[in-house]
N, C-alpha and C positions, 0 to 999 in steps of 0.2 A: 674289622679292618676296612678302611674306606676304599672304594673302587678307584682305579686309576682314571684320570680325566681323558675324555675323548680327544684324540690328536687332531690338530688343524690340518686341513688339506691345503694343497698349494693355491687352489682358487680362493679359499677362505682367507688365507694370509695375504694374497694380493688384493682381495676385496676390502679387507680391514685396513690395508695400507692406503688405498684410495679414500676410504672414509676418514682416515686420520688426517689426510691432506685437507679434506673439507672442514674438519674440526679446527685445524690450524688456521684455515682461511678465515673462519668466522671469529674465533677467539682472539687472534692476533689484532683484528681491527678494533677491539675494545680498548687496547692499550697503546697501540703504535702511534696514534695521532696526538697523544698528550704532550709530547715534546716538540711537535711541529707547529702548535698554534701560534707562537710568537712569529715564526717565519711567515705564516699565512696572514697575520695581522699586518706585517710590513708589506707584503706583496699586494694586498688588496686595500691597504690603508683603512682597515676596519678595526673596531675595538674588541676586546675580550668578551663583552656581553653579547656581541653578535656571533663571534666565531666559536664560542663555547658550544654552540649548537652542532658543530662538527662532531662532537662527542655526544652531547645530550640528545640531539635529534635522532641519530642512529639508534641509540639505546632505547629511546622512547618508542619509536616505530616498531623496533624489534620486540619489545616487550608487549606492545599492544596486539600485534598480529601473530604472536607465537601460538596462541590457542587455536586461532583460525588455521594456521599452518598444520598443527598437529591433527586437527579434525579432518582436514582435507587429505592429509597423507594416509589416515587410516581408512578414508572412504574410497580414495581413487588410486591408492598404491604409493608407497614411499619412494620407490624408485623414480616414478614419473614426477612426483613433486620435487624430488632432489634435482632432476635435470632442469625443471622449470625455475626453481628457486636460484640455482647456481648461475643460469643464464641471466636472470634479472640482476643478480649480485655482480657478475663480471661486467655486464653492459654498463651499469651505472658507476662501476669502479673506473672504467676507461673514461666515461663522461666527466666524472669528478676530476680525474687527472688532467683533462683538457679545459677545465673551468676557466671562464674568462672574467667572472666576477663572483663575489661572495654568495650571491643568490643561487647561481648555477651550482656552486660548490655545496651549499647547504641542501639544495633540493636533490642532488645526486646522493648525498650521504643519507638522506631520509629514505629514498627509494632503495638504496643498498639494504637498509633495514627490512624492507619488505622481502627482498630476496633472502636475506639471512633468516627471517622468520619462517620462510617456507623450507629452507634448507635444514635448519637445526633439528626440528623434530623428526624429519625424514631420515637424517643421518643417525640420530640416536636409535630410532626404531629398526633401521637396517643393520646397525651394529649388533643389536641383541638378536636380530633375525639370523645373522651369519654365524654368530658364536653358538657353539653347541650348548644344549640346555644345561649341562652340568658345569659350564663355564660362565654362567650369567653374571655372577659377581665380578668376574674379570673384565667383562665388557664395560661396566661402569668405571673400573679402574683405568682401563685403557683410554676411555674417552677423557677422563679428567687429567690423566697424565699429559696427554697431548695439549689439553687446555692449559695446564700449568706451565708447560714449556712455551706455548704460544704467548701467553700472558707475560712470561718472563722475558722473552726476547723482543716482544713488541716495542717497548720503549728504546731498547738498544737498536733495533732495526730501523725504527722511525727516526732516531737521532743520526744514525749513519747516513740514511738517504738524505735527510734535511741538510746535514753538514757537508756532505761530499758530492751529492748529485742535485736533488731537488725534492721538496715535500711531495711533488706530483708522483714520484716513484713509489710512494707508499700505496697509492692507488694502482699503478701500473703492474706492481709485482703480483697482484691478485690474478692477472690474466693467465700466465703460464701455470700457476698452481691450480686454478680452476679448470683449465683445459685438461691438465693431466688427471685430475680427479675424475672429471666426467668421462674421458676416454677409457680409463681402467674400469670405472664403474659400469660403463656400457658393455664392456667385454665380459666381465666376470660376475656381476650381480644379477641375479635373475629377476624378472619382472614379478612383482608381488600384488598386481592389481586384483582385488577381491572378485571372486566368481560372480557373486551377485551384486550388481552395481545400481540397484533401485533405490538407494538412499538419496534423499533430497537434502540439498544444502540449506541450512538455517541462516538465511541472509539477514533476517530481522535480528536474530540473536547475535550474529557477528557484528552487525552495525551498532547495535545498542551497547554491547559490551566494549567495543573498540572506542566508541565516543566517551563512555563513562570512564575508561582508564586513561584516555588521552586528557580529558578534563582534570582528573585527579592528579596526574603527573605534571601537567602544566602548572596547576595551582601550587604544588609543592616546589616547583622550580621558581616561580615568581615570588613566592613568599619570602625568599631570602632577600630580594631587592625592595619589595614594597610593603611587606608586613602582612600579618593575618587579617588586619581590619580593612585592607584595601578592597574596594568594590570589585576589582578584577579577580582577586583571589576568592572572595565570597561567591561571586557569580560562577566561577568555575567549579567550586565545590558543590553548589546547588546543582549545577548542570550534571556533574558526576553522579550525584545521589538520584536525580530524576531519571537519568538514562540507566542506572543500575536497577531501579525499581521497574522500568520498562522491561529490561532483560529478564528480571525475576518473574514478571508476569507473562512475557512471551514464551519463555522456555516450556512450561507445562501446557501451554495452549497451542503451540505451533503444530501445523500439520506436517511440517518437515521433520527431519531427524534433529533433535536438539543439539546445540553446540556442545553443551555439557550434559550428557545422558543422565537419566534419573539414577541409575546404578552407581554412577560416579558421585553425583551430588549428595547422595545419602550414605555414602561409604564413610563411616566414622574413623576407620583405620587410616584411610587416605587424608581425612581432615586433620588428624593428629600430626601426620607428616607435613602437611601444609603449614600448620601452626609452628612447628619447629623451624621450618624454612623461613617464615616471617621473622622469628626472633633472631635468627643467626645471620640472615643475609646482609645486614648492615655492616658486619664486621669487615668483610672483604672490601666493600666500596669505601669505607672510611679509612681503612688502611692505605688503599691506593691513592686517596686524596691527600691525607694529612701527613703521612710520613715524608713524602717528597716535599711537601710545603715546609715542613720543619727543617729538612736538609738544606733547602734552598735559602730560606729566609733567616734561619738561626745559625746554621753551620756553613753557609755561603757556598753550597755545592752548585755546579752548573746543572742544566736541565738533564743532560745525558747522564752525568754522574749520579744525579738523584734517582734516575731510573735504575742505574746499576746498583744503587743502594738497596733496592728491593730484592736483589737476588737471593739473599739468605731465606727469606720467606717463600719466594717463588719456587726455587729449587727444591726446598724441603716439601713444599706443597705437591710438586710434580712426582717426587719419589714416593711419598707416603700415599699419594692417590693410587699408584699401582699396587702397593702393598695392601691397601685397603680392600682392593678387589679380591685378593686371596683371603684376607681376614673375614670377609663377609660369609664365606662358606663355612666357617668354623664358629664365629661368635654371633653372627646374626645382626639384625638391624639395631635392636635396643641397645646393646652394649656399645656398639661402635658409634652410634649417635650420641649416646651419653658421654663417651670418651671424647668425641669431637667437641661437644659443648664444654667440657671440662678444660680442654687444652685452649679453646678459643677464649673462654673467660680468663684463664690464667695468662695467656698471651696479652690480651687487652689490659689486664691489671699490671703486668710488667711494664708495658709501653706507656701506661698512664703517668708514669713518673717523668715524663719529658722535661718538666719544669726544672729538674735538678740534673739533667744529662747535658754534658758539654763535650761529648765525644761520641763518634759513630759506634765504636765498639760497645758502648753501653746499651745500644738498641738491639744488638744481635741476639741475646738470650730471648727477649720477647719475641722477635720476629721468627726465630726457630720454633718456639712453642706455638706461635700463631700458624706457622706453616704446617706443623703436625695436625693441628685442628682442622685447618682447611682441607688437608689431604684426606682426612678421615670423613669429613663431612660431605663434600661435593659428590663423589662417586656413590657413597652410601645412600644419600637422600634420593638420588635419581634411581638407583637400583631398587630400592624399597618401594618407591612409588609405582614403578613398572611392574614389579612382582605382585603388588597388592591388587592392582587393577587387571592383571592378566595381559597376555601378548596381544589380544585383539585391540586393547587400549594403550599399547606401548607408546605410540607417538603423542597421543593426547595426554597421557600421564606425564611425559617428559616436558611437553609444552606447559601444562598447568603448573608444575613445580617451578619451571623457569619464570613464568609470570609471577608467581609468588616471590621469587627472588628479586625480580625487578621492582615489584611493589614495595616489598620489605626494605630493599636497599634505598629506594626513593624516599619512603617515609623516614627511615632511620637517618639518612644523610641530611634531610631537612632539619630533623631534630638535632643532629650533631652540629649542623652549621649554626643553628640558633644558639646552642650552648657555647660554641666557640666565639660567636660574635659578641656575646654578652660578657665574655671575659676580658680583663684589662690587658692581657698579653696573649699572643698566639700559643705559647707553650702551655700556659695555664688553662686556656680553653680546650686544647687537645687533651690535656690531663683529665678535665672533667668529662669531656665527651667519651673518652675511652673507658672511663669508670662506669658510665651509664651503659656502654656496650657490654662491659663485663657482667653487670647486673642482668641484662637481657639474656646473656649466655647462661647464667645461672637458672633463669626461668626455663630456658630450653632444656637444660639438664633434667629439671623436674618433670617436664612434659615427656621427655624421652623415656624416663624410667617408669612413669606411671601409665602411659597411654600407647606408646609405640610397641607394636608386637615384636617379640624377640625370636622369631623363627631363625634357626641356624641355617637352614637351607630349604629351598623348595624341593629338593630331591631327597629321596631316602638314601641313607648310606648303608653299605653292606658291612 
């Protein structure tokens, strides 16, 4: 008979509430601005190619610095990095809301990404730190439930502010939420600064990896407009490779503590989890981009209603995320990730028939199926990565997994965009792209079954 779970204390519940606010803060910013871009274009008299960086710039900087944030959190304490990151995030949120031109706006958004990159691994690490050991699986479920909710309300919240107040309030709303999270966190979350702080920061490793990832992501972004043969794209790809080789040489030779420690770099269980992440991460970003496009351009939906059209997948994703936290204790990583790949592939396959759909209700079964897959995937991949590397590497594990999600999403989205652009019609292009995504999910299913360890729990059951 399984032992009863350790009950949560009052301070633990309050601490988890504060961290949930921080998760909401970061996750909401990934989707809230999508419906505000047209209003920003009109306000600054700028075009979409410039203002798309309101979204892309934030995501790129976030993805690039997330590993650095995870390493610093493990070295200097997650609580301290949380306060530093949140302060940076909220300062540039206010500055972005006060922007007088598009460059001030884009610069603020990019520097918000730095704050978010410091916050995110610290928040994840503290969540697992606060949660009792026998509730580790539920920690991932809680995080991704809040993420799912934040991603769901992001377009609606952004649309509300844009239509009834101003797009600037999408920035300003971050201030009270951040202050509340910091105040509660300061009161109830204990300082976790390591006793021995003689680790040295690997600045060369951080710089070389950051430049390599920046060049790679910029090349994938520019290839959509200028093509693979452009000297700009080729130059960025060569730069990415060169600095990655520099990073690979620096890490084993540095006198500082490596950004990615040897025990992590040689952990094949962790590598298999990263491979699954690469294969599945394109599903979420392609869904966020192409379903609203189909609703707007083919079914004549408004921007706000196209955001609302994603609610079936987002709500299902949020609900299943919480359930996945409980399932992890009984089924383990292998079965849940295999199930996630199966549902994601099936959801993509069902949605790939957009070319014959002429009504919104036709999309709902595919979106519900996709929501189940996302809900199983996101919390499980995070929990598995952290448990494989151990609590001492919790923030680094979360950061690395998120970095692989960003990279996989960028590569996959560039591939999807090329497929769509080559098609004669939008719906037919989305059909082909989603079919490719379904094949990638099938590959992730095979990797999950063959290589991911299927431990039911890290704890012994009585």
